[in-house]
N, C-alpha and C positions, 0 to 999 in steps of 0.2 A: 300772645301778650308776654310771657315770660322771655321768649327768645328776642323779640325785637326790644322790649323793655330793658333787658340786661345789655345787649349790644349798644344801645344808645345811651347807657349810663344811668338808667334808672336805680334808684337807691332801694334799699330793703323797705323803707318806709313808703316810698311811692308805690312799690309793687304791692305792698300789703294793703294800700288804699285802693288800687285798681282791682284786686282780686277779692277784697273783703276778708282778708286773713290776718293772722298776728304777724307782727314784724319779725318775730324770731323765725316763724315758719318761712317767711319770705326770704330772709337771709340764708336759711338752709337751702332754699330753691336756688339762689344765686350762687352759694358756695358749691353745690353739686353740679350745676351747669357748668361752671368753670373747671370743675374737677374732670368732668366728661369731655368738655371741648376745650382743652388746654391752648389750642391754636387761637381760640378767640381772645383769650386773655393776653396771649403774646402779642396779637395783632393791636389790641387796644393800647397796651403799654407801649408799643414801638411807635404807634401813631401819636401818642401824647408826647413821647419824648421828642420826637421830630418836630411837632408843633411848637413845643416850648422853645427848642432851639432856634428854629427858623421864624416863629411868629406867624406861621400860617400853615394851611393844609391845602392839598390839591386834589382835584377830581382825576380820573383816569386820563381825560383829555387835557390836563394840565391847567384848568382854571383854578384860580387862587382865591382862597377866603382867608383874610387876615383876622387874627384873633388876639388883639392887644390885651385882652382881659385874662389871659392865661396866667399873666403875672400879678393879678390882682390880689392884694392883701384881705379882700372881703371874700370870704369862703363861698358864698351863694354866687357872686358874680363870677369867681374863678370856676366853680363847678359847672355853671351854665356854659361858659366858654369851653370846657372840657368836653361836655356833651356834644357842642358844636363841632369839636375837633375830631371826635369818634363819628359823627352822624354825617358830616359833609362829604367826605370821600365816597361814601355808599350812596347817600341820598343824591348827592350832586352828580355823580357818575350816572346815576339812573336818570336824572333830568338831562344830562347831556346825551344819553343814548336815545331817549324819546323825541328829543328835538331833531336829532339827525334822522331818525326814522321819519318823522313828520315831514321834513324837507324832501327826502327821498320818495316817499309815498306821494306827495303833491307833484313831484316832477314826473313820476310815473303816470299819474292820473291825467296830467296835462299832455304828455307826449301820446297816449293812447285816445286822447279827446273822449274821455269818459265824462259822464254828467255826475259821478260820484262826488260828494263834498264832505270834506272833513269838517266838522262843525264844533267839536270840543275835545280837549284833553282833560282827564281827571287822573291825576298821578300818573300811573303807567298804563293807562287805558285810553284809547283813541275812540271817539264815537263819530260815525259817518252817516250821511244821508246817502242812500244807494237805491237807484231804480231797479226794480225787480229783475229786468233783463240784464243787468249789470253785476248782480249780486255774486255769482261765481267767480267772474273774472276779478271783480274788486276783493272779495274775500282772499282769493288766492294771492294776489299781488301785496296787499296789505300784511298777510302773514308772512310771506317770503321777505319783504323789506324790513319788517320788524325783527324777524329771526337772524337776519344776516347783516344787519346794520353794523355790527362790529365783530371782529373775531375775538372771542374770549376764550379762557381756559374752561369755561363751563357754558353749556348751550343755552342760549335765549329761547325759550318756549313761549309761544303765543297760542291762545285759544280764541276762536272767533264765534261770535253768537250774533244772532240777528233776531229781530222782531219789529213790530210796529211802533214800538216806542222803547225808551231806554229801560224801563222797568221790565218789559215783555223780553228783552234781550238778555236779562239776567236770569 
C-alpha cells in the first residue's frame, strides 16, 4: 500500500485513511520512503517537469496521454492530473506489455492449432481455458511469451497457476 500509494502520488492524508493511522505518522512514512529511495523522488519530479513542459506523458512504447489540467488553477484538479502524469508511464507501459503478450500468445496458439482459449485479462493477469492434454504446452508458451515480450532492464517474471476455476487457480 505504501509503495504504490506513494509512487502514484497519494498524500499523507490519503495514506492515513487507507492505513487507519494518524496523518503525521503517514507523512513520516512518506518522508522516510523518499529518504530511502531517492531515485523514486527524482523520477517523479523529472516526470512532472517534462509533463508540464510538453503537456503530455508517454508510455515506453510512446503512447501519449495529454494532461491539459497540469496547469489548472484549481489545486484538486491539478493534483489529479499530476497523479496521472506519474501513474501513466508505469501503468500505461504495463498495459502496452500485456496487450503485446496477448497478441503474441494468440498467434502462437493459432500456429500450433491448440484448443486453448484466452478468455480474460485482469490487470497484469491472463486467464485461459486449457484442455488437460494441452496444459504443459500452453503453460510453457504462455510463460515464455509473457516473459520475453519486451527486453527491459529488469526481468519480467511470470507465475503460472492452474485449477478447475479462477478461484482454485489462485
